[in-house]
C-alpha positions as CSV (number, residue, x, y, z in Angstrom):
1,M,33.1,-37.4,-3.3
2,I,36.2,-35.9,-4.9
3,K,35.0,-34.0,-8.0
4,R,38.2,-32.6,-9.1
5,I,42.0,-33.8,-9.2
6,F,44.7,-31.4,-9.7
7,K,47.6,-32.8,-11.8
8,T,50.2,-32.8,-9.4
9,S,52.6,-35.6,-8.0
10,S,52.1,-34.3,-4.5
11,L,48.4,-35.1,-4.7
12,V,49.4,-38.8,-5.7
13,A,51.4,-39.1,-2.7
14,I,48.7,-37.7,-0.3
15,I,46.0,-40.0,-1.7
16,T,48.5,-43.2,-1.6
17,V,49.1,-42.5,2.1
18,E,45.5,-42.0,2.8
19,L,44.8,-45.4,1.0
20,L,47.1,-47.1,3.4
21,I,45.6,-45.7,6.3
22,L,42.2,-46.9,5.3
23,D,43.5,-50.2,4.7
24,M,44.8,-50.6,7.9
25,L,41.8,-49.4,9.9
26,L,39.6,-51.7,8.0
27,M,42.0,-54.7,8.6
28,F,41.8,-54.0,12.5
29,N,37.9,-53.3,12.1
30,I,38.5,-49.9,13.7
31,I,36.1,-48.2,11.2
32,D,32.8,-49.8,9.7
33,A,32.1,-51.1,6.2
34,H,31.0,-47.7,5.0
35,A,34.7,-47.0,4.7
36,A,34.8,-49.3,1.7
37,Q,32.8,-46.9,-0.3
38,L,35.3,-44.0,0.7
39,Q,38.3,-46.5,-0.2
40,R,37.0,-47.0,-3.6
41,D,36.5,-43.0,-4.1
42,F,40.1,-42.7,-3.1
43,E,41.3,-45.7,-5.4
44,Q,39.6,-43.7,-8.3
45,A,40.9,-40.5,-7.2
46,L,44.3,-42.1,-7.2
47,L,44.1,-43.5,-10.7
48,A,42.9,-40.2,-12.0
49,A,45.7,-38.3,-10.4
50,R,48.3,-40.6,-11.7
51,E,47.0,-40.5,-15.1
52,A,46.6,-36.5,-14.9
53,A,50.1,-36.0,-13.3
54,I,51.6,-37.1,-16.5
55,V,50.6,-33.7,-18.1
56,P,50.5,-30.2,-16.3
57,V,47.1,-28.6,-16.0
58,V,48.6,-25.3,-17.3
59,E,51.9,-24.8,-19.5
60,V,53.3,-21.5,-18.4
61,P,55.9,-20.4,-20.8
62,E,59.2,-19.4,-19.6
63,T,59.7,-15.8,-19.5
64,E,62.5,-14.4,-21.7
65,D,64.6,-11.6,-20.6
66,A,63.9,-8.7,-23.0
67,D,67.6,-8.3,-23.8
68,S,68.6,-11.9,-24.3
69,R,68.2,-11.7,-28.0
70,Y,70.6,-8.6,-28.4
71,V,74.3,-8.7,-28.3
72,F,76.2,-5.8,-26.2
73,Y,79.8,-5.0,-26.8
74,D,82.1,-3.1,-24.4
75,I,82.3,-0.1,-26.8
76,P,81.3,3.5,-26.1
77,L,77.8,3.3,-27.4
78,S,74.7,2.8,-25.0
79,D,72.8,-0.3,-24.7
80,D,69.8,1.7,-26.4
81,I,71.9,2.5,-29.4
82,Q,73.2,-1.2,-29.6
83,R,69.8,-2.3,-29.5
84,Y,68.6,0.2,-32.3
85,T,71.5,-1.0,-34.4
86,F,70.9,-4.7,-33.9
87,D,67.3,-4.3,-34.6
88,K,68.1,-2.4,-38.0
89,C,70.7,-4.9,-39.1
90,E,68.3,-7.9,-38.4
91,E,65.6,-6.0,-40.4
92,R,67.9,-5.4,-43.3
93,G,69.8,-8.6,-43.3
94,L,73.2,-7.1,-42.3
95,S,76.0,-8.1,-40.2
96,Y,75.6,-6.3,-36.8
97,E,79.2,-6.6,-36.2
98,M,80.1,-5.0,-39.7
99,V,77.9,-2.1,-39.0
100,I,79.4,-1.4,-35.4
101,A,82.9,-1.9,-37.3
102,I,82.0,1.0,-39.7
103,M,80.9,3.0,-37.0
104,H,84.3,2.6,-35.3
105,K,86.1,3.3,-38.7
106,E,84.0,6.3,-39.7
107,S,83.6,8.2,-36.4
108,R,85.1,6.3,-33.6
109,F,81.6,6.0,-32.2
110,R,81.4,9.7,-31.9
111,E,77.8,11.0,-32.4
112,G,77.0,14.2,-34.0
113,V,80.3,14.8,-35.8
114,I,80.9,16.5,-39.4
115,S,84.0,15.6,-41.2
116,K,85.9,18.0,-43.5
117,T,84.6,16.1,-46.5
118,N,81.0,16.8,-45.3
119,D,80.4,13.2,-43.8
120,Y,77.7,13.5,-41.1
121,G,76.9,11.4,-38.0
122,I,78.1,8.3,-36.4
123,M,78.1,6.5,-39.7
124,Q,79.5,9.5,-41.5
125,I,76.7,9.9,-44.4
126,N,78.2,12.1,-46.9
127,R,76.3,15.0,-48.0
128,I,75.9,13.9,-51.5
129,N,73.6,11.0,-50.3
130,H,71.4,13.3,-47.8
131,R,68.6,14.0,-50.3
132,W,67.6,10.5,-51.7
133,L,68.0,9.1,-48.2
134,M,65.7,12.0,-46.7
135,E,63.2,11.1,-49.5
136,C,63.4,7.3,-48.8
137,L,63.5,7.5,-45.1
138,G,62.2,10.7,-44.0
139,I,65.6,11.7,-42.4
140,S,65.4,15.1,-40.8
141,D,68.7,15.2,-38.9
142,F,72.1,13.2,-40.1
143,L,73.7,14.2,-36.9
144,D,71.0,12.3,-34.8
145,T,72.7,8.9,-33.9
146,K,69.6,6.7,-34.7
147,Q,68.8,8.6,-38.0
148,S,72.4,8.3,-39.1
149,I,72.1,4.5,-38.4
150,D,69.0,4.2,-40.3
151,A,70.7,5.9,-43.1
152,G,73.8,4.0,-43.0
153,T,72.4,0.6,-42.9
154,F,69.8,1.6,-45.6
155,H,72.6,2.5,-47.9
156,L,74.5,-0.5,-47.0
157,K,71.7,-2.9,-47.8
158,G,71.2,-0.8,-51.2
159,I,74.9,-1.5,-52.2
160,M,74.3,-5.2,-51.4
161,D,71.1,-5.5,-53.3
162,N,72.8,-4.0,-56.3
163,G,74.6,-7.4,-56.5
164,Y,77.7,-6.8,-54.4
165,S,78.4,-9.7,-52.2
166,D,82.0,-9.2,-51.7
167,L,82.4,-7.5,-48.4
168,H,85.5,-5.7,-49.6
169,K,83.6,-4.3,-52.5
170,V,80.6,-3.4,-50.5
171,L,82.9,-1.4,-48.0
172,M,84.8,0.2,-50.9
173,V,81.4,1.7,-52.3
174,Y,80.3,2.8,-48.8
175,N,83.4,4.6,-48.4
176,L,84.3,5.8,-51.9
177,G,81.2,6.0,-53.8
178,G,80.2,3.6,-56.8
179,N,82.1,5.4,-59.6
180,K,85.5,5.8,-57.7
181,A,85.2,2.1,-56.3
182,R,84.6,0.8,-60.0
183,D,87.4,2.7,-61.4
184,L,89.5,1.0,-58.8
185,W,88.3,-2.4,-59.7
186,S,88.9,-1.7,-63.4
187,Q,92.5,-1.5,-62.3
188,G,92.4,-4.7,-60.5
189,I,92.2,-3.2,-57.1
190,N,89.5,-5.0,-55.2
191,T,90.4,-4.1,-51.7
192,S,91.4,-1.1,-49.8
193,P,93.0,-0.1,-46.4
194,Y,89.5,1.0,-45.4
195,S,87.7,-2.3,-46.3
196,Y,90.5,-4.5,-44.4
197,S,90.3,-2.2,-41.3
198,V,86.6,-2.6,-41.0
199,L,86.8,-6.3,-41.6
200,E,89.6,-6.9,-39.1
201,Y,87.6,-4.8,-36.5
202,M,84.4,-6.9,-37.3
203,E,86.3,-10.1,-37.0
204,S,87.7,-9.1,-33.5
205,L,84.1,-8.5,-32.5
206,K,83.0,-11.9,-33.6
207,W,86.0,-13.3,-31.7
208,R,84.8,-11.5,-28.5
209,R,81.3,-12.8,-29.0
210,R,82.3,-16.3,-29.4
211,N,84.7,-16.1,-26.3
212,G,82.1,-14.5,-24.0
213,E,84.2,-11.1,-23.8
């Protein structure tokens, strides 16, 4: 007796062929009547196999490439840094392309740089912001690329959480600080060359992404 039927279409085909052979042998009396019981066993097995073949025995999930969820651009940043940036942006609800564009504008992707105005690292975190970012995030080295990205994305999220939804204004606060940005807004100046430059680069990245470049 067949005690277990594996759910495969190939088994259905095998049992079907065996039944045809049994029918032919019985027809020509080549084997005795005991084959009738064997034939019934095969028929039951065939029915079970056909029913079982509809659903696989084990559903094996497709393996996903570990990097398939990430977006990598042809820029002078390692895949590791781009993954880290992508994760931080996803965690904090930020545009990945906007953060990349800020890095480009602030430091041209140069790591470990200090500007003449005391801005540190790839995201150029001004020294005036160091203390509170150290307290909030435990930052120990603003020249370290990942810590600079952590600080920069946290600062950006804080700006947006303060009610700024217009990206030009968000970028003006990031670049100038809140007081200087608000002073310009009071004069009716709601954009800046800095904000236009960042958003233009951001859109160029999005265009590359859409077109697979």
